[in-house]
N, C-alpha and C positions, 0 to 999 in steps of 0.2 A: 782273605776273601776279596778285599778291595783291589789288590793288584791283579788277582785272577779275573775279576770283572772288567778291569781296565784292559787287560790283554784280550779278552773275548770281544770287547767293543772294538778294539783296534783291528782284530782279525775280521770282524764283520765289516768294518769300514774299508779295509784293504780289499776284501772280496767285492764289496759294493762298488768301489772305485774301478776295479778290474772290469766288472760287468758294465758299468756306466761308460767307461772309455771304449769298450768293445762295441757297445750298441750305438753310442752317439758321437764317438770320436772325441778329440781334444776340445771341441767346442762346448762340451757339457760344462756347465758352471759349477762352482763350489756348492751352491744351494742344491742343485740337482744331485750331486754326489752325496751330500749330507742327507737329503731326503731319501735317497735310495738305501742308505745305511740305517735310516730311522733315527738319525741324530740331528742336532742343530748345527748350523754353520760354525758356531763357536766351538762345539765339540770337534768338528772337523779340524779347525785350526789348533786345537789342543793336541791333536794326534799327527798332523802333517803341517810342516812349515809353510807350504804353498801348494798350489794346484800342481806345479811341476814335480814337487816331492811326491804327491799322491800318484801322479802318472808313473814315476819311476817305480813306485811300489806296485802299481797295477801291472806294469811290464814284468816285474819280477814274479808276481803272483801268477800271471798267465803263463809265463815260461815254465815256472815250477809245476803248474797244472799239466802242461804238455809233457814234461819230463816224467811226471808221475803216470800219465796215460801210457806213454811208451813202455815204461817199466811194468805197468799192469798188463799190457798186451804180451810182453815177453814172458811174464810169469803165468798168465792165464792160458796162453795159446802155444807155448813152447816153440817147437820147430815151425809152426805155421804163423808165428806172430806177425811177421812183416806183411804178408798178404792180407791178414785180418785187419791190421792197422790201416793199410791203404784203402781197403774196402770201406772201413768205418769212416775214414776221413772223407772219402769221396761220396759217402752215403749220408750218414747222420750229420756230419759237420757241414755238408752242403746245404742242408735244409733246416737246421736248427735255428732258433732265435739268435740274433747276433750277440746278445748278452752272454750266451752259452757257447759261442763259437770259439775257434782257436785264436789265440792272441797273435800267432804268426800271420794269420789271414787278415785280421782286423786292425792290429796295431802297427804293422809295418809301415803303412803310408803315414801314420801319425809320427812315427819315429824319424822319418826322413826330415821332419821339421822340428824335432825335439832337441833339447840341449845335449851336450856331450855326455853328461852323467847318465842320462837315460839310454843313450846309445851304448855306453860302456856296459850297463846292466844287460842290455839286449845281447850284445856281442859275447859276453862271458857266458850267459845262460844258453845261447844258441850253440856255442862251442860244446858245452856239457851235453846238450841234447844230441848233437851230431855224434859225439863220442859214445853216448849210450846206444845209439843206433848201430854204430860200427862194432862196438864191444858186446852187443847183445848176442843171444843164442843164434846159431846158424839157422837160416831161414831162406826159402826160395826167393831169389831175386833181391835179397837184402843188399843194400849198399855196402861195398867192401872198404871204402876209404871215407875220410871226413869230407873230401871234395864231393864224392858220390852222394853222401848223406845230405849235404847241403843242397846239391842239385835236385835230389829227390824231394826234399822239403820245399824248395822253391817251386818245383813243378806242381806239388800238391796245392800250395797256397795260390798259385797262379790259376790253376784249373778251378778251384772253388771260387775264387774272386771273380773270374770271368763268367762262370756258370751262374753265380748269384746276380751278376749285373745284367744278364740277358733278359730276365723277366719272361722267359719262355721255358717251361719245364722240359719239353722234349729236347730242345737244343742244349739245355743244361745237362741233361742225362747223356746226351751224345758226347759232350766235352768230358764229362766225368768218366764215361766208358772208355773213351780214347786214351785218357790219361792212365786209367787203370791198366789197360792193355800195354801202354808204353812202359809203365813202371814194373809190371809183373810178368809181361810176356806170356809164356805158356802156363805159368802158375796162376794166371788171372782166373 
């Protein structure tokens, strides 16, 4: 029972770190991460060696969430999965709270300043995500190669980042609509 409880606490802390870094960036302190998880700073250090260690875990957690989301769309929407995913990303992920947003969109700027270990986690997970897109069921306008998948993902995060930064809902929707048309063409 004790080890199960410890694992549950670690998972809660991992998820809280992912949400904390997505919403506040790397500038969030250990105390803020611990508070978000409902634990003490001492408990934080019992589970993570450092803030950088927690950040790597947050990156892994966020990228795993994205991969799980893509697989969900593939399973749930079959042939229509890619257009549905793009619409979701440019809709709900455009307006949701940053803590619930996509790690690609929120953590990529933080990763540019992160250590090599965090970049390695990101690169490995991103490769798996692109592979899942390419290897997923046939779908209208779905990227055919890893390069195409990476370009599409970069386009999605760029559009969401720009739209969020505008502070103007009408302009944000214009950007999202233009990106949806660009990525989906006639299947938009």
